[in-house]
C-alpha positions in Angstrom: 9.2 -43.3 -7.2 8.9 -45.7 -10.0 6.2 -47.2 -12.2 5.1 -50.5 -10.8 4.5 -52.2 -14.1 7.6 -51.1 -16.0 10.0 -50.1 -13.3 10.6 -46.8 -15.0 11.9 -44.1 -12.6 9.5 -41.2 -12.5 11.5 -39.1 -10.0 14.8 -39.7 -8.2 17.2 -38.0 -6.0 20.6 -39.6 -5.1 19.0 -42.9 -6.2 22.3 -44.6 -7.0 24.1 -43.9 -3.7 24.5 -46.6 -1.0 22.6 -46.2 2.3 21.8 -48.5 5.3 18.4 -50.1 4.6 17.2 -51.0 8.1 14.1 -53.2 8.2 13.0 -52.7 4.6 15.6 -55.5 4.2 12.8 -57.8 5.4 11.0 -57.5 2.0 13.9 -59.3 0.4 14.0 -61.7 3.3 10.4 -62.6 2.8 10.8 -62.9 -1.0 13.7 -65.4 -0.6 11.7 -67.4 2.0 8.6 -67.6 -0.1 10.5 -68.6 -3.2 12.4 -71.4 -1.4 10.0 -72.8 1.1 8.1 -76.0 0.3 5.0 -74.9 2.1 3.8 -71.9 4.2 2.5 -74.4 6.7 6.0 -75.7 7.4 7.0 -75.2 11.1 9.9 -73.0 12.1 11.5 -73.6 15.5 13.2 -70.5 17.1 16.8 -71.3 18.2 18.7 -69.5 21.0 20.8 -67.7 18.4 17.8 -66.5 16.5 16.2 -65.0 19.5 19.3 -63.6 21.4 22.0 -63.0 18.8 20.6 -59.6 17.8 21.9 -56.0 18.1 21.8 -54.7 21.6 18.6 -52.8 22.2 16.7 -54.5 19.5 13.0 -55.0 20.4 11.2 -58.3 20.5 7.7 -57.0 19.6 5.8 -60.4 20.0 8.0 -61.7 22.9 9.2 -64.7 21.0 11.4 -67.1 22.9 13.8 -69.9 22.2 11.8 -73.1 21.5 8.7 -71.2 20.0 7.3 -72.9 17.0 5.3 -71.0 14.3 4.4 -71.8 10.7 6.3 -69.9 8.0 3.0 -68.1 7.3 2.8 -66.9 10.9 6.5 -65.9 10.8 6.1 -63.9 7.6 3.3 -61.9 9.2 5.4 -61.1 12.3 8.3 -60.3 10.0 6.4 -57.8 7.8 3.8 -56.4 10.1 5.8 -56.1 13.3 9.4 -56.1 11.9 10.6 -58.9 14.2 14.4 -59.3 14.0 14.1 -62.6 15.8 11.7 -64.0 13.2 14.0 -62.8 10.4 16.8 -64.9 12.0 14.6 -67.9 12.5 13.4 -67.9 9.0 16.9 -67.5 7.7 18.1 -70.5 9.7 15.1 -72.6 8.5 15.5 -71.8 4.8 19.3 -71.3 4.5 20.5 -73.8 7.1 22.6 -71.0 8.6 22.1 -67.2 8.7 25.2 -66.8 6.5 23.8 -69.4 4.0 20.6 -67.4 3.8 22.5 -64.1 3.3 24.2 -65.7 0.3 20.8 -66.5 -1.1 19.7 -62.9 -0.6 22.6 -61.6 -2.5 22.2 -64.1 -5.2 18.6 -63.1 -5.6 19.3 -59.4 -5.9 22.0 -60.1 -8.6 19.4 -62.1 -10.5 17.1 -59.1 -10.3 19.8 -56.8 -11.7 20.8 -55.0 -8.6 24.5 -54.0 -8.6 24.6 -51.1 -6.1 23.6 -53.1 -3.0 24.8 -55.8 -0.6 23.2 -57.6 2.3 24.9 -59.0 5.4 21.9 -60.1 7.5 18.2 -60.9 7.1 16.9 -58.4 9.6 18.3 -55.1 8.4 20.1 -54.3 11.6 23.3 -52.2 11.3 26.2 -53.7 9.5 28.9 -51.9 7.6 28.6 -54.5 4.8 24.8 -54.0 4.4 23.8 -51.2 2.1 21.3 -50.5 -0.7 20.5 -47.8 -3.2 17.1 -46.4 -3.7 17.2 -47.6 -7.3 18.0 -51.2 -6.3 15.4 -51.1 -3.5 12.7 -50.1 -6.0 13.7 -53.2 -8.1 13.5 -55.4 -5.0 10.2 -53.9 -4.1 8.8 -54.5 -7.6 9.8 -58.2 -7.4 8.4 -58.4 -3.9 5.0 -57.0 -4.7 4.8 -59.1 -7.9 4.8 -62.1 -5.6 1.1 -62.6 -4.7 1.8 -64.2 -1.4 4.1 -61.5 -0.3 1.8 -58.8 -1.5 -1.1 -60.3 0.5 0.9 -60.5 3.7 2.5 -57.0 3.4 -1.0 -55.6 2.7 -2.5 -57.3 5.8 -3.7 -54.8 8.4 -4.2 -57.2 11.3 -3.1 -60.8 12.2 -3.3 -63.1 15.2 -0.6 -65.4 16.2 -1.3 -68.8 17.9 0.0 -69.6 21.3 3.6 -69.1 22.1 5.7 -69.6 25.2 5.1 -66.1 26.6 1.6 -65.6 25.1 -0.4 -68.8 26.0 -3.5 -67.4 24.4 -1.9 -66.1 21.3 -1.5 -62.4 20.4 -2.9 -60.0 17.9 -0.9 -57.5 15.9 -1.4 -54.6 13.5 0.8 -53.4 10.7 3.3 -50.6 11.5 3.2 -48.8 8.2 1.1 -45.7 8.9 0.0 -45.1 5.3 -1.6 -48.6 5.5 -3.1 -48.4 9.0 -4.5 -44.8 9.1 -8.2 -44.6 8.6 -8.8 -41.0 9.6 -9.2 -38.8 6.5 -8.0 -35.8 8.5 -4.7 -37.5 9.4 -1.4 -36.5 7.7 -0.7 -40.2 7.0 -4.1 -41.0 5.4 -3.4 -42.3 1.9 -6.0 -44.8 0.7 -4.1 -45.6 -2.5 -1.3 -47.3 -0.5 -1.8 -51.0 -0.5 1.5 -52.6 0.8 4.8 -51.7 2.2 7.5 -52.0 4.9 9.0 -49.6 7.4 12.5 -49.4 8.7 14.6 -47.5 11.3 18.0 -47.8 12.9 20.3 -45.2 14.5 22.5 -45.3 11.3 19.8 -45.8 8.6 17.3 -43.4 10.2 13.8 -43.8 8.7 13.5 -45.9 5.6 10.2 -46.8 3.8 9.0 -48.8 0.8 5.4 -48.3 -0.3 3.3 -49.7 -3.1 0.3 -47.6 -4.1 -2.3 -48.0 -6.9 -4.7 -45.4 -8.3 -6.7 -45.2 -11.6 -5.3 -48.4 -13.0 -1.6 -47.5 -12.3 0.7 -48.7 -9.6 3.8 -47.0 -8.2 6.6 -47.9 -5.8 8.2 -45.3 -3.6 11.5 -45.7 -1.7 12.7 -43.4 1.0 16.2 -43.8 2.6 17.9 -41.9 5.4 14.9 -39.7 6.2 14.6 -37.6 9.3 11.0 -38.3 10.1 9.6 -37.0 6.8 9.4 -40.4 5.2 5.6 -40.5 5.1 5.0 -37.0 3.8 7.8 -37.5 1.2 6.2 -40.7 0.1 2.8 -39.0 -0.3 4.5 -36.2 -2.3 6.3 -38.7 -4.6 3.2 -40.7 -5.1 1.0 -37.7 -5.9 3.6 -36.4 -8.3 3.8 -39.7 -10.2 0.0 -40.3 -10.3 -0.6 -36.7 -11.4 2.1 -36.4 -14.1 2.3 -39.8 -15.8 0.1 -42.3 -17.6 0.9 -45.7 -19.1 0.2 -46.1 -22.8 0.1 -49.2 -25.0 2.7 -48.5 -27.7 2.5 -51.8 -29.5 2.3 -51.1 -33.2 2.8 -47.4 -32.7 6.6 -47.1 -32.4 6.8 -44.3 -34.9 4.0 -42.3 -33.2 5.5 -42.6 -29.7 
C-alpha cells in the first residue's frame, strides 16, 4: 500500500518480485489509450483478430463480435468495468496500429514512469511468460492511472450502458466487477466505502490480482495485491486500514530542520 499523493510505500511484502499481472494490466492499457487518442468519441471497429485471437477459455462478457463498432469511451468502460480482453485487443489495434505496436507503447510508458521491474507482452493481461509486474511498479502505474481524470472517472463508474451491438440489438448494461466498489451492504465483508476506483484480475497463473484506490480524511492510498488465493479483498482492506490508521501527510515546506 502506498500514499497516493507522494507514492511513498507505507507497507510492502515481496514488492520487488515479478508476478503475472492478469487484468490489472488493463489500467496501463487504458492510460496509454487515453494519452494517445485524439477523442474519446473516435470509433473503434472490432477485427476478427481482436475478437478471436485470445487465450482459449477467455470470456467475452459483452458478446462482442467482429465488425462491432464502439466509441473509445464505450470501449474503455467495457475494458475497465467488465475486463473485456476483446476490447483490449481492439483498442490496441486502433491506437497502436498493431497489437505489438501498442505493447511497445505500453513498455515505453512504464519506463517513462520509472518502472524497471516489469514488462508487458499484451494489452489484456492474459498469460504470457514475458508479461510480469512487481507490486512496486504496479503501484506506480496505478498512481499515474488514477491521476488521469478521465481514467479515474471511468474506473470509478459503477454502471454503464453500451449502445447496440451485433449480438445485443438493444444495447446492454453492465456493472463494475470490483467488489469494494460495488458492495452497498454495510454487513458485507467487501463493504469499503473509502474505495473509489480500481481494477480486478485473475488467470490460472496470476491467481487473484487487485489494484484499488481509496480516499479517507483527505488522504489517498493505492493498494496492490498480486498472486492472492482469494484473500485479495480482505488483504486490501487490511492494508488500507493500516495506512489510514498509522500515517498522515504533513506540509514540510520551511520546516526541514523540524521534520
